[in-house]
N, C-alpha and C positions, 0 to 999 in steps of 0.2 A: 729284200729287205721289205719294202712295200709289201710285198702278199703276206708274211710273217706281222709284220706290227697291224694291215687291219685282220689276221684270224685274234688276234691279243685282244683287239681292241672289242671284236666282235663278239668274245666272252661277258665282256665289262657291263654292265647294267646299266651302267650312268654314260657310255662314250657311244656314240654314233659316227661311222663312216662315211661321211657323205660321198668323199671322189678319192682319187687317187692319181696321180699323174707322174710325167715321166721326165719331166726339164723344167725348169723355172718361169717360161713363156705359158707353158698350161696352165703355172700354179698360179699366177695373178689371172687368168682366162679365167679360169671355172670359179676363182675361190668373189670372185669380180663377182661372178652370175650367183654364188651359192651363199656367199656372205658367212662364212660358217664362223663358231665361235672360237674356235680351235687350231691354226695352223702348224703339222709339224713338217718342217722345214729341213729339207738335207743341202748339205752343201755342193755333193758333187754331185752333182747331175750335169747328162750332155745339154749342148746347147746351151743356152742360160743358165749360168749355176744360180745355188743358196741366196749367195752374198750379193750378184748383185739383183739378184729378185726381190731380195727382201724388202727396200727403200719403195719401192717399186707398190710390193700389197701395202706395206706400213701405209702409204698415201693414198691406196685407194677402200684402205678399211683398218680405218684409225681406232676401231674401238675391240678386233680382233686380236687376239692373243696370239703370236708368232713365238714357235720355239725353235731355235734352230738345233737341230739332231745332225750331229758328224762324229766324223772318228779320230779326224784331227786333235789334241790334244793339245794345240799352242794354244796357249795365255793370252798371245797379240788376238790373234784369231777369237775368241770368247768374245773381249773388248772390245773389236771394232763390231761385231756382229751386235754386242747392249746397245752401241752408239749408235746404228745405223738404224735402230728398230726393233729389234727380238726382245724379246720379256722375259728369254730364258733361253740358257746353251745347254744343252745336255751331250754327256759326249757316250759315242754308242756302246763303251763298255759295260754303262749302266744298268744294274739288273732290271729285270721285267717291272720287278713290283716298283723299286722304285723310278723308275720311268713315269709308272702309272700312279704312283705316289704324287710323284712332280706336277706331274698334270691336272689331276683333281686338285692339287693346292693351287695352282696357278688359275684356275676357271672361280676359286673361291676367294682371292683377293681381289681387290676394287683397282681401276688400272691407274686410278691415284699415286697406289700403295707404290710405284716404282719398279725395276727392273730385277730380274734375280739369276742369279749364277749358277750352274750344276757343276 
């Protein structure tokens, strides 16, 4: 999935993929070093999963936009992700066009505009 998303964003002129990682601990480490504008975070990762990494990422990078990208369609999970720091929750079944459009829209919103759910 990481490779496919990387290829997707590489063809978009307004996105630059600065890194990809395999687990939540790496996500925290690399995001803290690189300070990206947007973090696309999967929930299902080995070791530290996305839900465990999310609050730490939010504390370390309060101005970053954090998007939880998940195969799980549970409303409770989406609500929890938004409550603990995600700016947006997108299900993996979302079309590529819609994913890119939602990430573009998220980048254009002010941090005070609130959280969005896909």
